[in-house]
N, C-alpha and C positions, 0 to 999 in steps of 0.2 A: 506494501500500499504506499502512496507517496502525499504527503500532505504539506503544503507548498505555503509559507506564512505569505503576511501580507507585503504588496510590493506599491509602493507610490508610484504613480507616473505623473512627472512633472508637467504643468499647466501648458510648457513651450511645447509638450509634445503631442498632446492631444488633436484628436481629430479636427479638421477645419471645419466649422458651421457650413449648412447646405442651407439655401436660399429653397424659397417653395419651388423655383423653376427646376430645382435640383443641381443646381452649378454650384460649387463652393461661393463663399464670399470672396472677394479679392483682398488679396493680402499688400499692404504698403509695400511700395518697391516691385511687384510684379506687373511684366511687362506682357500686354496681349498684340503678339504679332500675326495670328492667323495660323501660326505653327503648333506642332504640340512643343510642351516646353514641360522640364521638370524641374522644381525647385525643391531642396533638401533642407527642413526647418532645424536639424539635427547636426551639432558640429561634434568633432573632436573629441572636446573637454567635456560635453554634456556625457556622451557614449562613457568615457572615462568616469564618471561619476556614477551612471550606472551600472556599469562593470562594479565598481568600489560597493556600491549598496548590494549587489547580487550577492557577493564574498562575503559579505557580513552576515547571509541568511545560510543557516546550517541546514547541510542536506540530510541531517536526521534531527530530526526535534524530540529529543531523549526524555524530555518531561510527556510528551504524548506518549510515547512507544512504553515509559514505565507505566503511566494509566492504564494501556490498554494490557498491557501484562497482567496488571492487577485485578483489572476485571474479568480475565480471563479465567485467572488463578481460583477467582472467588466464585465463578459460576454465576458473576451477574452481568457479564456480555453477551447480550442476545443478537444475534440476525435473523432477519425475517428469510423466506425463503424467497421472496421476490430481489433481496438485496443480495443474495450469492447469487442469485442467476443474472443480475447482472453485472455482477463482479467475474464471473465466469465467462459471460457473450463479450465482455469488453476486453478480457485477457486475450480471449481467443483473437478478436478481429484486430490487435494489437501487434499481435504475433504472426512473424511472416509465415504462410503454409511451406512446410517440407516436406517434400516428396522423396518417399525412399526408392 
């Protein structure tokens, strides 16, 4: 089981707001010349900051593991048939099919 911690996304990385017509609202400095254009709003410094934040999130949340281990040991951890079948299905869909 994988449990991810909360990750905040800086406001500068939020998607552009879309107007009723379905086109993004123009940003300052954007030029319309009739050709396709790409404009990145993320710079290298922002990417480095996000990497540093991600590095601080532990891969294994030991407190959650310990709480689940205690619940299983005491018999208080209950899993419904639906939860079990959903987990099995998700696992099978995530695993590539191997032909022998």
